[in-house]
C-alpha positions in Angstrom: 0.4 -51.1 49.0 1.3 -51.1 45.2 4.9 -49.4 44.7 4.4 -45.3 44.8 4.1 -44.7 41.2 4.0 -41.2 39.7 0.3 -41.5 39.4 -0.1 -41.5 42.8 1.3 -38.2 43.8 0.8 -36.3 40.4 -2.0 -34.5 43.1 0.4 -32.6 44.6 3.0 -31.8 41.5 3.2 -28.0 40.7 2.7 -27.4 37.1 5.1 -25.4 34.9 3.1 -22.8 32.6 5.6 -20.8 29.9 4.6 -17.4 29.9 4.8 -16.7 26.6 1.6 -17.1 24.2 3.1 -18.2 21.0 1.4 -17.0 17.7 0.9 -19.9 15.1 -1.5 -17.6 12.7 -0.9 -15.4 10.3 -1.7 -11.8 11.4 -0.2 -9.6 8.5 -1.6 -6.9 6.2 0.8 -4.8 3.7 -0.7 -3.2 0.5 -3.9 -2.3 2.5 -1.5 -0.7 5.6 0.3 1.0 2.6 -2.9 2.1 1.1 -4.2 3.6 4.0 -1.2 5.3 5.0 -0.9 6.6 1.6 -4.0 7.4 -0.3 -6.9 10.0 0.1 -10.0 9.5 2.3 -13.2 10.4 1.0 -16.5 10.5 2.9 -19.8 9.7 0.6 -22.8 9.1 0.9 -24.8 5.6 0.3 -25.2 7.3 -3.5 -22.8 6.7 -6.4 -19.6 8.8 -6.4 -18.7 10.2 -9.9 -15.2 10.2 -10.5 -14.3 12.2 -13.9 -12.0 11.3 -16.8 -10.9 13.3 -20.2 -10.8 10.5 -22.2 -9.8 12.0 -25.9 -8.0 15.2 -26.8 -9.7 17.4 -29.1 -8.5 19.9 -32.3 -8.4 19.3 -36.1 -5.1 19.3 -37.5 -4.7 19.7 -41.5 -3.4 21.4 -44.5 -3.7 22.2 -47.8 -2.6 24.7 -50.8 -3.8 28.0 -50.2 -5.1 27.4 -46.9 -5.1 30.9 -45.8 -6.3 32.5 -49.2 -10.1 32.6 -48.9 -10.5 28.9 -47.8 -12.9 26.9 -45.9 -10.7 26.2 -42.4 -13.2 23.3 -41.8 -14.9 22.5 -38.2 -13.0 22.1 -35.2 -13.3 19.2 -32.0 -12.6 19.8 -28.3 -12.0 17.2 -25.4 -14.2 14.4 -24.3 -14.6 13.5 -20.5 -16.6 11.1 -19.2 -17.3 9.7 -15.4 -17.1 6.8 -13.4 -19.2 5.8 -10.6 -17.7 3.8 -7.4 -19.9 2.7 -4.6 -19.1 1.5 -1.1 -19.4 -2.1 -0.4 -20.2 -3.5 3.0 -17.4 -6.0 5.2 -18.0 -6.6 8.7 -16.2 -9.3 11.0 -17.9 -11.3 14.4 -16.1 -11.9 17.3 -17.6 -13.7 20.1 -16.5 -15.0 23.7 -18.0 -16.5 26.7 -18.3 -14.9 30.2 -16.3 -17.6 31.6 -13.3 -17.2 29.2 -13.4 -13.6 30.6 -13.6 -14.5 33.9 -11.0 -17.5 33.8 -8.2 -15.1 31.9 -8.4 -11.3 33.6 -5.6 -10.9 35.3 -1.8 -12.4 35.1 -2.6 -14.5 38.2 -5.2 -16.6 36.5 -3.6 -16.8 32.4 -0.8 -15.7 30.6 -3.0 -13.2 28.8 -6.2 -11.7 28.9 -8.6 -13.4 26.5 -11.1 -10.4 25.8 -7.9 -8.4 25.1 -6.6 -11.1 23.0 -9.6 -11.6 21.0 -10.1 -7.7 20.3 -6.5 -7.1 19.5 -6.6 -10.3 17.0 -10.1 -9.0 15.8 -8.5 -5.6 14.2 -5.1 -8.0 12.6 -7.6 -10.3 11.4 -10.2 -7.4 9.6 -6.9 -5.7 7.8 -6.0 -9.2 6.4 -9.3 -9.7 4.7 -9.4 -6.6 3.2 -5.7 -6.9 2.6 -6.5 -10.2 0.9 -9.6 -8.5 -1.1 -7.4 -5.7 -2.3 -4.9 -8.1 -4.0 -7.4 -10.3 -5.3 -10.5 -9.1 -5.7 -11.6 -8.6 -9.2 -15.0 -6.6 -8.4 -16.9 -9.7 -7.9 -15.0 -10.0 -4.2 -13.7 -13.1 -5.6 -10.1 -14.7 -3.9 -9.2 -17.9 -5.3 -10.0 -20.4 -7.5 -9.8 -23.9 -6.3 -7.3 -26.6 -7.9 -8.1 -29.7 -6.6 -9.9 -31.6 -3.7 -9.3 -34.5 -1.2 -11.2 -35.0 1.4 -11.6 -31.9 3.7 -8.7 -30.4 2.0 -9.0 -27.7 -0.7 -5.7 -26.9 -2.7 -5.8 -23.6 -3.8 -2.9 -21.1 -5.5 -2.2 -19.2 -2.4 -3.6 -20.5 0.6 -1.7 -17.4 2.5 -5.3 -15.8 1.1 -7.7 -17.3 3.2 -7.9 -17.3 7.2 -8.4 -19.8 10.1 -12.6 -20.1 10.9 -13.3 -18.0 7.2 -16.6 -19.0 5.4 -16.2 -19.4 2.1 -18.9 -19.5 -0.8 -17.9 -21.6 -3.7 -19.6 -20.3 -7.2 -19.5 -22.2 -10.3 -18.4 -19.0 -12.3 -19.5 -15.4 -12.0 -23.3 -15.2 -12.7 -23.3 -19.0 -12.3 -24.3 -21.0 -9.8 -23.8 -21.0 -5.7 -22.2 -24.2 -5.1 -21.9 -24.3 -0.9 -21.0 -22.6 1.7 -18.4 -24.2 3.7 -15.9 -23.0 6.6 -11.9 -23.1 7.0 -10.7 -25.1 10.3 -7.0 -24.0 9.1 -4.8 -22.9 6.4 -1.5 -24.7 5.2 0.3 -22.9 3.4 2.9 -25.9 3.0 1.3 -27.9 1.5 -1.2 -25.2 -0.2 -4.5 -26.6 1.5 -7.2 -25.3 3.3 -8.4 -27.4 5.7 -12.4 -27.4 6.5 -14.8 -28.0 8.9 -16.5 -30.9 6.7 -15.8 -32.0 2.9 -17.0 -29.2 0.1 -19.6 -31.3 -1.5 -20.2 -29.6 -4.9 -16.9 -27.9 -5.4 -14.3 -29.1 -7.4 -11.5 -27.6 -9.8 -12.3 -24.8 -11.2 -14.9 -23.4 -8.4 -14.3 -19.8 -7.8 -14.1 -18.8 -4.0 -15.5 -15.7 -2.4 -16.0 -13.7 0.3 -19.2 -15.1 2.2 -22.0 -12.9 1.1 -20.9 -11.8 -2.0 -23.8 -11.5 -5.1 -21.7 -13.9 -7.3 -21.7 -11.0 -10.0 -19.1 -8.6 -11.9 -18.7 -5.3 -9.8 -20.6 -5.9 -7.0 -17.5 -6.5 -4.7 -14.4 -4.2 -3.6 -12.2 -3.3 -6.8 -8.9 -4.8 -6.1 -5.5 -4.9 -8.2 -7.2 -7.0 -10.3 -10.1 -5.2 -11.2 -8.2 -2.4 -12.4 -4.9 -3.5 -13.8 -6.7 -5.0 -17.3 -4.9 -4.9 -20.1 -7.0 -4.7 -23.2 -10.7 -3.2 -23.8 -13.0 -5.4 -22.5 -15.2 -5.4 -19.4 -15.5 -1.9 -17.7 -13.9 0.6 -15.6 -15.8 2.0 -13.0 -18.7 1.2 -15.0 -17.2 3.0 -18.0 -17.2 0.4 -20.7 -13.3 0.0 -22.0 -14.4 -1.1 -25.7 -16.2 2.7 -25.7 -12.7 4.5 -25.7 -10.1 1.8 -26.5 -6.8 1.9 -24.9 -8.0 4.7 -22.3 -8.5 2.3 -19.6 -6.2 -0.4 -20.2 -3.1 -1.1 -18.3 0.3 -1.6 -19.8 1.3 -5.3 -19.5 4.3 -7.2 -20.5 3.5 -11.2 -20.0 6.6 -13.0 -20.3 4.9 -16.5 -21.5 4.8 -17.5 -25.1 1.0 -18.0 -24.5 -1.9 -17.7 -21.8 -0.8 -20.8 -20.9 2.6 -21.3 -20.7 4.8 -19.4 -18.2 8.1 -17.3 -19.1 10.8 -16.6 -17.1 11.5 -13.1 -15.1 14.4 -10.9 -16.8 15.9 -7.5 -17.0 14.9 -6.8 -20.1 11.2 -7.6 -19.2 11.1 -5.7 -16.6 12.4 -2.7 -18.9 10.0 -3.3 -21.3 7.3 -2.6 -18.9 8.8 0.5 -18.0 8.7 1.3 -21.5 4.9 0.9 -22.0 3.8 2.9 -19.0 6.5 5.9 -21.1 4.7 5.0 -24.4 1.0 5.4 -23.0 1.7 8.2 -21.0 4.8 10.2 -22.0 8.7 9.9 -21.3 9.5 9.6 -17.5 6.3 8.5 -16.6 7.3 5.2 -15.2 9.6 7.4 -12.8 6.6 8.4 -11.3 6.6 6.7 -7.9 6.2 3.1 -8.8 6.5 0.3 -6.3 6.8 -3.3 -7.6 4.2 -5.5 -5.4 4.8 -9.3 -5.8 4.9 -12.2 -3.4 8.1 -13.9 -2.5 8.2 -15.9 -5.3 8.1 -13.0 -7.4 10.8 -11.6 -5.4 12.8 -14.6 -5.7 12.7 -14.6 -9.3 13.7 -11.6 -9.7 16.9 -12.2 -7.3 17.9 -15.3 -9.4 18.9 -13.0 -12.4 21.8 -12.0 -10.0 22.8 -15.1 -8.3 24.3 -17.0 -11.7 26.7 -13.6 -12.2 28.4 -13.4 -8.9 32.1 -14.3 -8.7 34.4 -14.4 -6.1 38.1 -13.9 -6.3 39.7 -16.2 -4.1 43.1 -14.6 -3.2 41.2 -11.5 -1.7 39.1 -13.4 1.0 39.9 -13.3 4.1 39.5 -16.4 7.1 39.6 -20.1 6.5 35.3 -20.4 5.5 34.2 -20.6 2.2 32.3 -17.4 0.8 28.4 -16.8 1.2 27.2 -16.7 -2.5 23.8 -15.2 -0.6 22.9 -12.3 1.7 21.1 -12.0 4.2 18.4 -10.5 2.7 16.8 -10.0 -0.7 17.1 -6.9 -2.6 14.7 -4.2 -2.1 14.1 -2.7 -5.1 13.6 -3.9 -9.0 14.8 -1.4 -11.5 15.5 1.1 -8.8 11.9 0.8 -7.6 10.7 -0.5 -4.4 10.0 -3.6 -3.8 6.8 -4.2 -1.6 6.5 -7.8 -0.9 2.9 -9.2 0.2 2.4 -13.0 1.3 -1.3 -12.0 -0.4 0.0 -11.0 -3.9 -1.1 -13.1 -7.0 1.2 -15.7 -7.4 2.9 -15.2 -10.9 2.5 -11.9 -11.4 4.0 -8.7 -10.7 1.4 -5.1 -10.5 3.6 -1.9 -10.4 1.5 0.8 -8.6 2.0 4.3 -7.9 -0.2 5.1 -4.5 0.0 8.7 -5.7 -3.2 8.1 -8.2 -5.1 5.5 -5.7 -7.7 6.9 -3.4 -10.1 5.6 -0.7 -14.2 6.3 -0.7 -15.8 5.3 2.9 -19.7 5.9 3.7 -18.2 4.3 7.0 -14.9 4.4 8.4 -13.6 0.9 9.9 -14.8 0.5 13.6 -17.1 -1.1 16.0 -20.6 -1.0 15.1 -22.1 0.5 17.8 -25.6 0.9 19.1 -26.2 3.9 21.8 -22.9 4.2 22.6 -22.9 0.2 23.2 -20.1 -1.8 21.1 -20.3 -5.0 23.1 -23.8 -7.2 23.0 -24.9 -10.0 24.6 -26.6 -13.4 23.1 -30.4 -14.6 23.4 -30.6 -18.4 24.3 -33.8 -20.1 23.3 -35.4 -19.3 26.7 -35.3 -15.6 25.4 -33.1 -15.3 28.3 -29.7 -13.4 27.7 -26.8 -16.3 26.8 -23.0 -16.4 28.7 -21.7 -15.0 25.4 -20.8 -11.5 24.4 -20.2 -10.7 20.7 -18.9 -7.6 18.9 -18.3 -6.3 15.2 -16.1 -4.5 13.1 -17.3 -2.6 10.2 -17.0 -0.7 7.0 -18.1 0.7 4.3 -15.5 1.4 1.6 -14.3 1.4 -2.0 -10.7 1.8 -4.0 -10.4 4.2 -6.7 -7.4 4.2 -9.2 -7.6 7.6 -11.4 -4.9 6.8 -13.7 -4.9 3.0 -14.8 -2.3 4.0 -17.7 0.8 5.2 -15.5 0.9 1.9 -13.7 1.7 -1.8 -14.9 2.2 -5.2 -15.0 3.3 -8.6 -15.4 2.1 -11.9 -16.2 -0.2 -13.5 -15.3 2.1 -16.6 -15.7 5.6 -15.7 -15.2 7.6 -18.6 -14.0 7.5 -19.4 -10.6 10.9 -20.3 -9.4 11.0 -24.3 -7.7 10.2 -24.7 -4.3 7.8 -22.1 -4.2 3.8 -22.6 -4.0 4.0 -26.0 -4.8 6.5 -25.8 -8.1 
């Protein structure tokens, strides 16, 4: 008989299962959550909604000699109004699981956590995350990011946290250009700023636009996020209104610390004060004091904090204890020039957007909810025989659009503020 080794008694060994299911996935929504809590919601039909704006003042001002002594006083003018259009955009998220995964985990005696309960909870979290990414990144086309480089199945992007595991993406050469293929993410890797795909994305390359799968690949056909509304200049359109028709009126104040479109520049207190002044110049003194929030990623929060670190000083004869003073507080500052900092890992890198949620609003044809048919929200799938598969599927659906009524009472800095070392590959 052989020596009694562990392989001979493993059949009777008790197995330990840790009773905590550790989350290794990103489940967070910041901007969308704030918009949901802080903005008005208006129900709309499938017809475009009209959003009115007062774009030009009226009244002709003049002078002249003997102006009121039998003189022609001339003609006058009146304010000019124009309206934009908003239409809801449809999104869905499908979740699916097998009957056995339900049977095998439906009690604490069988599993650490009920798999069906987990699937439903994560579906709500990830759906909010998808909408959060669009609110942060979409210029109205559902564009999420741009490919930086590709190596095998790894796609390097500007911010991997914009995306989620299992997400399908459409690659486009340009808006209005060619669809270059649809591929699925296996796993996001923020440490390397890389999307690991289930297959090598043939046809994609540096500069490929990454859009929500199913998007039209054209401007103005998706969700209108911050990049759609926060545009400096008179190009493009605002809710269908050509910005060039009313120069300056739909242009959001901007300060770019960079010396050119391709060179970066440091975030300084002076540049932050300057962007506040741009809001005041656009809409009147103290307009920048009107509940503005600084929406930024962790890189810009660090860039702002770095302004304070070099000016700290320690008076050693006032220090107590026998340890060196800690030059860094436990947490970063929560304000920028007295305004709240809203940190969001899905915000654009190298950019700060000053947002006033009082002027944002949501329009919904279908509020975020389960897709329902005759009161049923969980559906079986069907096999090739025509019989029922042992698989269940459910859908989260929404028809929504975001609006901004006061683009000149907000502002943005960037898009090329210097990103501090160690952030996003810098």
